[in-house]
C-alpha positions as CSV (number, residue, x, y, z in Angstrom):
1,M,69.4,-44.6,32.3
2,R,66.4,-42.7,33.5
3,F,67.2,-39.9,31.1
4,Q,67.2,-42.4,28.3
5,L,63.7,-43.6,29.3
6,L,62.3,-40.1,29.8
7,F,63.6,-38.7,26.5
8,P,61.4,-40.8,24.2
9,M,58.4,-40.1,26.4
10,V,59.0,-36.3,26.2
11,I,59.2,-36.5,22.5
12,T,56.0,-38.6,22.2
13,I,54.1,-36.1,24.5
14,G,55.4,-33.2,22.5
15,L,54.2,-34.7,19.2
16,L,50.8,-35.4,20.7
17,L,50.5,-31.8,21.8
18,M,51.5,-30.5,18.4
19,N,49.0,-32.8,16.7
20,C,46.2,-31.5,19.0
21,E,47.2,-27.9,18.4
22,D,47.0,-28.5,14.6
23,K,43.6,-30.0,14.9
24,Q,42.3,-27.0,16.9
25,T,43.8,-24.6,14.4
26,S,42.2,-26.5,11.5
27,K,38.9,-26.5,13.3
28,H,39.1,-22.8,13.9
29,K,39.8,-22.1,10.2
30,N,36.8,-24.2,9.0
31,T,34.4,-22.4,11.3
32,S,35.6,-19.1,10.0
33,V,35.1,-20.0,6.4
34,A,31.6,-21.4,7.1
35,K,30.6,-18.3,8.9
36,D,31.7,-16.0,6.0
37,S,29.9,-18.2,3.6
38,T,26.6,-17.9,5.6
39,I,26.9,-14.1,5.7
40,S,27.4,-13.9,2.0
41,K,24.2,-15.9,1.3
42,T,22.0,-13.8,3.5
43,E,22.8,-10.5,1.9
44,S,19.6,-8.8,0.6
45,Q,19.3,-8.0,-3.0
46,P,17.8,-4.7,-4.1
47,K,14.3,-5.0,-5.5
48,P,13.9,-4.0,-9.2
49,K,11.8,-0.8,-9.7
50,T,8.5,-1.3,-11.4
51,E,7.1,1.2,-13.8
52,P,3.5,2.5,-13.1
53,E,0.8,1.0,-15.4
54,F,-0.4,4.5,-16.4
55,P,1.4,7.9,-16.6
56,I,0.3,10.8,-14.5
57,L,-1.6,12.9,-17.1
58,T,-0.8,16.5,-17.7
59,D,-1.7,19.1,-20.4
60,D,1.5,18.1,-22.1
61,N,0.9,14.4,-22.4
62,A,-2.8,13.8,-22.2
63,M,-3.7,14.2,-25.9
64,E,-0.9,11.9,-27.0
65,F,-2.0,9.4,-24.4
66,F,-5.7,9.4,-25.4
67,L,-4.8,9.3,-29.1
68,K,-3.2,5.9,-28.5
69,Y,-5.7,4.8,-25.8
70,E,-8.8,5.3,-27.9
71,K,-7.5,3.0,-30.6
72,E,-6.8,0.2,-28.1
73,N,-10.0,0.7,-26.1
74,P,-13.0,1.0,-28.5
75,E,-15.7,0.5,-25.9
76,N,-18.6,3.1,-26.2
77,K,-21.5,1.9,-23.9
78,I,-21.7,2.9,-20.3
79,R,-24.0,2.0,-17.4
80,I,-24.3,4.5,-14.5
81,T,-25.9,3.1,-11.3
82,T,-27.4,5.7,-9.1
83,D,-29.5,5.8,-5.9
84,F,-32.5,6.4,-8.2
85,G,-31.8,3.7,-10.8
86,V,-29.7,3.0,-13.9
87,I,-28.8,5.3,-16.7
88,E,-27.2,3.9,-19.9
89,I,-25.2,6.0,-22.2
90,Q,-23.9,5.6,-25.8
91,L,-20.6,7.4,-26.3
92,Y,-19.9,8.9,-29.7
93,D,-16.9,7.5,-31.6
94,K,-16.4,10.8,-33.5
95,T,-15.5,12.6,-30.3
96,K,-12.6,10.2,-29.8
97,F,-10.7,12.1,-27.1
98,H,-13.7,12.7,-24.9
99,R,-14.9,9.1,-25.4
100,A,-11.5,7.7,-24.6
101,N,-11.3,10.0,-21.5
102,F,-14.6,8.7,-20.2
103,V,-13.7,5.0,-20.8
104,Y,-10.3,5.5,-19.2
105,L,-11.8,7.1,-16.0
106,T,-14.4,4.3,-15.9
107,K,-11.7,1.6,-16.1
108,R,-9.8,3.5,-13.3
109,N,-13.0,3.3,-11.2
110,Y,-12.8,7.1,-10.8
111,F,-16.6,7.7,-10.8
112,K,-17.4,5.2,-8.1
113,N,-19.1,7.0,-5.2
114,T,-19.0,10.4,-6.8
115,Q,-22.2,12.4,-6.9
116,F,-24.6,14.4,-9.1
117,Y,-23.5,17.5,-7.3
118,R,-25.3,20.1,-9.4
119,V,-29.0,19.8,-10.2
120,V,-31.1,22.4,-12.0
121,K,-34.7,21.3,-12.6
122,N,-35.9,21.5,-16.2
123,F,-32.3,22.0,-17.3
124,V,-29.5,19.7,-16.3
125,I,-27.9,17.3,-13.9
126,Q,-24.2,17.4,-13.5
127,G,-22.0,14.7,-12.0
128,G,-18.5,13.2,-11.5
129,S,-17.3,15.1,-8.5
130,S,-17.8,15.1,-4.7
131,D,-16.6,17.0,-1.6
132,D,-15.1,13.7,-0.4
133,Y,-11.3,14.0,0.2
134,N,-10.8,10.5,-1.2
135,I,-12.2,11.6,-4.6
136,A,-9.7,14.4,-4.7
137,K,-6.9,11.9,-3.9
138,R,-8.2,9.7,-6.8
139,R,-7.9,12.6,-9.2
140,Q,-4.3,13.4,-8.1
141,K,-3.3,9.8,-8.9
142,I,-4.8,10.2,-12.4
143,G,-3.4,13.6,-13.1
144,H,-4.3,17.2,-13.8
145,Y,-5.2,18.0,-17.4
146,L,-7.9,19.7,-19.6
147,L,-9.3,18.6,-22.9
148,P,-9.8,20.9,-26.0
149,P,-13.3,21.3,-27.3
150,D,-14.6,19.1,-30.1
151,T,-17.9,20.9,-31.1
152,K,-18.1,20.5,-34.9
153,R,-19.3,16.9,-35.1
154,G,-22.9,17.9,-35.6
155,Y,-24.0,16.8,-32.1
156,T,-26.3,19.1,-30.2
157,H,-27.4,19.6,-26.6
158,K,-30.8,17.9,-27.1
159,R,-32.7,16.3,-24.3
160,G,-30.5,13.3,-23.0
161,A,-27.3,14.7,-24.5
162,V,-24.2,14.0,-22.4
163,S,-21.7,16.8,-22.5
164,M,-18.5,18.0,-20.7
165,P,-18.4,21.2,-18.7
166,S,-15.6,23.7,-19.1
167,S,-13.0,24.0,-16.4
168,E,-13.4,26.5,-13.5
169,I,-10.6,28.7,-14.9
170,E,-11.6,31.4,-17.3
171,N,-10.3,30.7,-20.8
172,A,-11.3,31.7,-24.3
173,Y,-11.3,28.1,-25.6
174,K,-13.7,26.5,-23.1
175,L,-11.2,23.8,-22.2
176,A,-13.2,20.9,-20.7
177,S,-12.9,19.5,-17.2
178,P,-12.4,15.8,-17.8
179,F,-13.6,14.5,-14.5
180,Q,-17.2,15.9,-14.8
181,F,-20.1,15.5,-17.2
182,F,-23.7,16.8,-17.5
183,I,-26.9,15.4,-18.9
184,I,-29.5,17.7,-20.5
185,Q,-32.9,17.1,-18.9
186,R,-34.9,19.9,-20.4
187,D,-37.6,19.1,-23.0
188,G,-36.5,20.6,-26.3
189,G,-32.8,20.6,-25.2
190,A,-30.5,23.6,-24.7
191,D,-29.1,24.4,-28.1
192,Y,-27.6,27.7,-26.9
193,L,-24.9,25.6,-25.4
194,D,-23.9,24.2,-28.8
195,G,-20.4,25.4,-29.8
196,D,-19.3,26.0,-26.3
197,Y,-19.3,22.6,-24.8
198,T,-18.5,19.2,-26.3
199,V,-21.4,16.7,-26.6
200,F,-19.8,13.3,-26.5
201,G,-22.7,10.9,-25.9
202,E,-26.4,10.5,-25.2
203,V,-28.7,8.6,-22.8
204,T,-30.2,5.5,-24.4
205,L,-32.0,4.2,-21.2
206,G,-33.0,5.8,-18.0
207,M,-34.2,9.3,-18.9
208,D,-36.9,8.7,-16.2
209,V,-34.1,8.4,-13.7
210,V,-32.6,11.6,-15.0
211,D,-36.0,13.3,-14.5
212,E,-36.3,12.0,-11.0
213,I,-32.8,13.2,-10.0
214,A,-33.6,16.6,-11.6
215,N,-36.6,16.9,-9.2
216,V,-34.7,16.6,-5.9
217,K,-34.6,19.6,-3.6
218,T,-31.4,21.7,-3.7
219,D,-29.8,24.5,-1.9
220,E,-29.1,28.0,-3.4
221,G,-26.0,26.6,-5.1
222,D,-27.9,23.9,-6.9
223,W,-26.3,21.2,-4.6
224,P,-28.9,18.5,-3.7
225,L,-29.9,18.7,0.0
226,S,-29.6,14.9,0.1
227,N,-26.6,13.6,-1.7
228,V,-27.3,11.8,-5.0
229,Y,-24.6,9.2,-5.3
230,I,-23.2,7.6,-8.5
231,R,-22.6,4.1,-7.0
232,N,-20.9,2.7,-10.0
233,V,-20.0,3.4,-13.6
234,E,-19.2,0.4,-15.8
235,L,-18.7,-0.6,-19.4
236,I,-21.4,-2.8,-21.0
237,K,-21.7,-4.5,-24.4
């Protein structure tokens, strides 16, 4: 009789235990799925690579680049702000590669805080460089290239002419160093430079500033004893 009473109870308890076990198993499975889902969502996606706005210029690609750039950037008036005042320049459209180069460097803010690093009284002031390490880094980001001469446009090295010096390397073609420029200060100009260097603009305002810079004291290498900074170069209408 006792056995008959206990048997149903044992079966009932067994069913309850199996039911609890099933619930625990189900719980365990749900947790595992949720965990995997969370991991999947937090996986980082690779960032797309962005192309630089401008190429690094070299002798191989500079001319092609400026041929396109000069058509899309027709600006030709420049304002140079120095420690001595403002100089305004008109760039010549006919010397399109040199104009485009100067406009490009202006828009890249290359000339900011460079210097008039060579001054020869009654002759020339030359600018666009500096012994500042940051200026050298700025040039590296733009590139290393030279421009061919463009000397047969009828422009001369008159007083106020803006021209481009040749590179430091010796070459028969007087390839121009694109990061520098010089302004003729001498009365009567310097026509003996015609044919060797490319005149690509002229001063329209501020020759008195050019004269003042040309009168600063220099060392034996024509470097001003007190730095003459180009604080800014900008395009104007």
